[in-house]
N, C-alpha and C positions, 0 to 999 in steps of 0.2 A: 504494498499499500505506499503511495507517496505520502510524503509529510505534508501537514496542513500549513497555509498558508493564510495569515490575516490580512486584508489589505485595506490598508487604511487611508482614506479621504478626507482631507480639511478643506471644508467650506467656509467662506468669508463673503456674504450679500449675494454672490453669480450663485443662486442655486440652479439656474437654467443649464450653465454649463456643467454643475454636477449631475444634474439627470442625464445629460447627453453620456457624461462619463460612466456612469453607471449602468446605463443601456448597453452600453458596450462590454462592461464588466461582467453582467450577467449571462452574456454571450460566450463567454470563454470554455473552453472545453477542459481545464486543466479542474483536478478534484482530487482532496477537499481543500475548499477555501471558505472563508466567512468575511464580510464585508462589515468595517467599521468607519461610519461617517461622522465625525466632530464637527458642528458649527463652531466656528469661533467667534460666537459673541456678535453675531450680525445684526440682532436686532430689526430685522426686516421679516420674521416669518419664514425663515429659510427651513427650517425643520419640518413645519407645518406642511410646506408646499410639497416637502422631500417626502414624508409621510403621506400624503395623499398620494403622490405618484407612484409609490409603492404599493399602497394598500388596492387601488385601481387594477394593478397586477396581480393582484391574490398575493402579494408579499406582505406578512404582518409581521413589521420589525421593533424589536425591544427598544423603547426610548426611556432615555436616563439622561439623569442631571449628572453633572462633572460628580458631585459628592456620591451620589448613587453608585457609578462607575466605578469610584476608587474605594467604596467602603461596604457595598451591599454584596449577596451573594452571587457567584458567576453564573450566568444562566446561560445555556446551549445555543441561545437563537443564534441562526448565521447571519443575520442581520441586525445591525444595532446601530440606533441613532444616539449621539451624544450631545448636550449642549455645556459649552464652556460657559464657566461663571464670567469671564472677563477677556479679552484679544489681548493676550500675550506674545502674539507674534507665530510664525511658524514653528518654530521648536516646539514651543511650550504645547502648542494646540498639538501636533502630532505625537507628543509623550501622553498625552491622555487617551489617544488612541492605540499607542504601543504598549501602555500597562492594561488596558482589557486584553490586548493580544497575549499577556504574558500569562496572565491569569486564565486565558482560555487554553494554553498549552501549546500553542502553535509553535512550530520547528523556525519559521521564515515569517517576516513580515515585509510588505509591499507598500512603501512608501509613495504612495498615486497623487500628484496634482488635480486636481479635479476640471482643468481644462486639458485634458486629454482624453484620447479615444485610442483604445487599445485593439488589437488583434486576436481573433480568438484565440488562437495560438501561440500566444506571444510568451505564456507562463512557465511552460515546459522547457524551452531552452534555458531559462533563468534556472529554473529550480533545479534541472538535470544538473547544470554546472556544478551548483554548489554539492547535492546529492555526491558528486564525482571528485570533489576537490577540496578537501577539507582545509586546506592553508588559505581558501579564499572567503570572506568576511560579508562581501557584498558586490554585487553586479547588477549591469544596467543595460537595457535596451540600445538598440540604433533608433533614432528620433527623427522624425521628419515633420516637416511645417505642412501648412495647411496646401502648398503647392508643391508638396515632394521633395523638398530639397532636404539636405541631412543639416540637424541641427550640431553646430559645432560645438556646442557643450555636452555633447555624447561623452568626448574622451578629451581629456585636458590633463596638463600637466601640472606638478604643483607649481606656484608662484614662486617666483625667484625675483633677484633683483633688476634683471632685464625686464621682467612684465612690469613692474610700480611704474618702471621710467618711460618705457616705449611701447607699451601696450595699453595701462589703464588710463594714461593721461593726454596732456597737450600732444605728445609726439606720436602717439596711437592714431590720433584723428589727422595729423599732417602727412603721416606717413602709413595710410592703412593696408599698405600690404609688406608691412617689417617683419623682419625674421622673428621677432619677437610674437608676433601675432600667430605667425605660420606655425612657428615651435610650439607654443602654448597649447594648440589644437591639433597638433601631429600632422597640419595639413601637407601634404607632399611624401609625408612616411605611412601613413595607415589608408588601405582603402576600404575598412570596413566589410571586408572578405571573408575573415575569419575572427575568432575571439583572442583578445589581447589584453595583457595586463595593462592598466593606466593608472594613474595616480587617483584622478578624479571624475566621476560621471555625475549626469546631470540629476539635481535633486527633484526633477518632476518624477523620475521614478527610479526607485532603487529597492531591490531586493536584497534583505538582509536578515543573516543568519542571527536569531533572537539571543543564542548563546552568546556570541562574541559582542553584541549590542549591549546586554546587560554586563559584561566585564568594562565598557566603558561610562556606562551611566547614562546611557540612553543620548539624547540630543541635548547639547550644551544651551541651555535656556537665556542665558545673556547677549544673544542678537536676539533682534526681532522679526528681521529678513536679511536675506543674502547671507553668503560666505559660511551658510551650513555644511554644504559639501566639501569644502575646504577643512574645516575645521574636524569634520567627520573622518575624512581623509587620515588627519594628521593623527588623530585620536587612534585608527585602528593601526596606522605604521606604529604607533608606541606599542603595541600588542603584536608584532610582526602578523598582522595579519593581512591579506591581498585584495584587490579590487580590480576587477574584471569588468569588459564590457563584452556584450553576445549579441554579434550583428542579425543574427538568424531570428532574434525577437525584435518585433517592430510595434510601435505605437507613433501615433501625430499628436504634436503638441502644437495649441493655440498661441502660446505664449504672453503669460502675463496678462489675464485678462482681468484680476482682480487688481494687478499694480496701473493699469491702464486706468481706475475710476478714481486712484487717489491724486492729490496734487503732487505736482513736481519737487517744489521745495521742501515737502515733506518726504518725498522718496529721496533726495538728496541726503537729505539729513540722514535717514536710516544706513544707506549707503557708507556714508562717511563712519558714523557710529561702529557699524560691522565691522568694517575694515580696521579700524583703531581697534577694536578689540582682538580680534584675529591676529594683527601684527604683535599687539602688546603681550596677551596671553598664551599665544603658541608658537609664534617665532621667536618670542624674547629681542624684539628690536628695539635699540634706542629711541628715546624720544625724539632727538634731533631727526632720525631717518623717518619715523611717522610722519614728522612735520611736513619733511622736503616730499614725501607722497603726497600726503593732502593738499600739499600747496600745487603740485602738478596736476592734480585732479581738478582743481579751482580754476586753472589755466584752462583746461579741457573747455569750462562752461563758460569762458570768455564768450561774449556775444557773436563776434565774428565766425568762430569756430562751432556753434550750435549745431549748425545745419549739416556739419558734416558727419557721416556715419560711416562706423567701422562694419566689415561684413559680419553676419550671424548666421549666416546659412551657406552650403556649398553644394554642389550638383556633382555627379560623377558621369 
């Protein structure tokens, strides 16, 4: 019998995307799996809409408050809806679902963005790889955008000095085809034809071995949004566990539907705070270096450069 997978989907306001994601998840061929939807305090009736949609399809979910999910007796219902008490970001919201997955006794947990659409057979290659490679803690699929282009965030290298200077700031916008941009996403090195060990995969879809996740203490909740993949990668490196991309697994990602609804200054502040925390806590960089990196990013937002864009996807 295959290992059970808990699919954790975090919803914030855009329940319509969540319904489209759920529709694709309920078509998957892998068994056994359970679905855990966590609403991150949307305050717009999201769980009511999701529950109504499920009921219309003769699926009776178990609906819980955050407190009930953490303190009540485990219920074997394969579909669970959990209402968080507050929106504390991506990591804290997903951890609510992950804790339920642990109580359910699942072997693996799939962190899946609600603005994704999965292929029916996408889970078998991911779970199969973890089943046969004990050194691997986390795997991710090949991810396409709505136009069929490959998302370059599928496979990335750990950030280093060149990335901060030539990719994340002003120089990345002035020279969008520079070496560091290509190197970071393995462009020219990897054609997505076979599985490959990588440093970082996309946080939009990650299948994680729960035993390894528990060793590192789940997601670090000190960031609100962004850099979770890099933090998770560093945490797994410290326990000598690997990350792989499995291109025979395929999903579609709509790219940041919740983020698009937020004011740009708010997102810019969240990105800056997340990067600062990552560099200070996990990379141990000195304050002067962190300040220079922040300045480089501020220059990238200079008005004449705002319309410049770095490539987000590529085709083969």
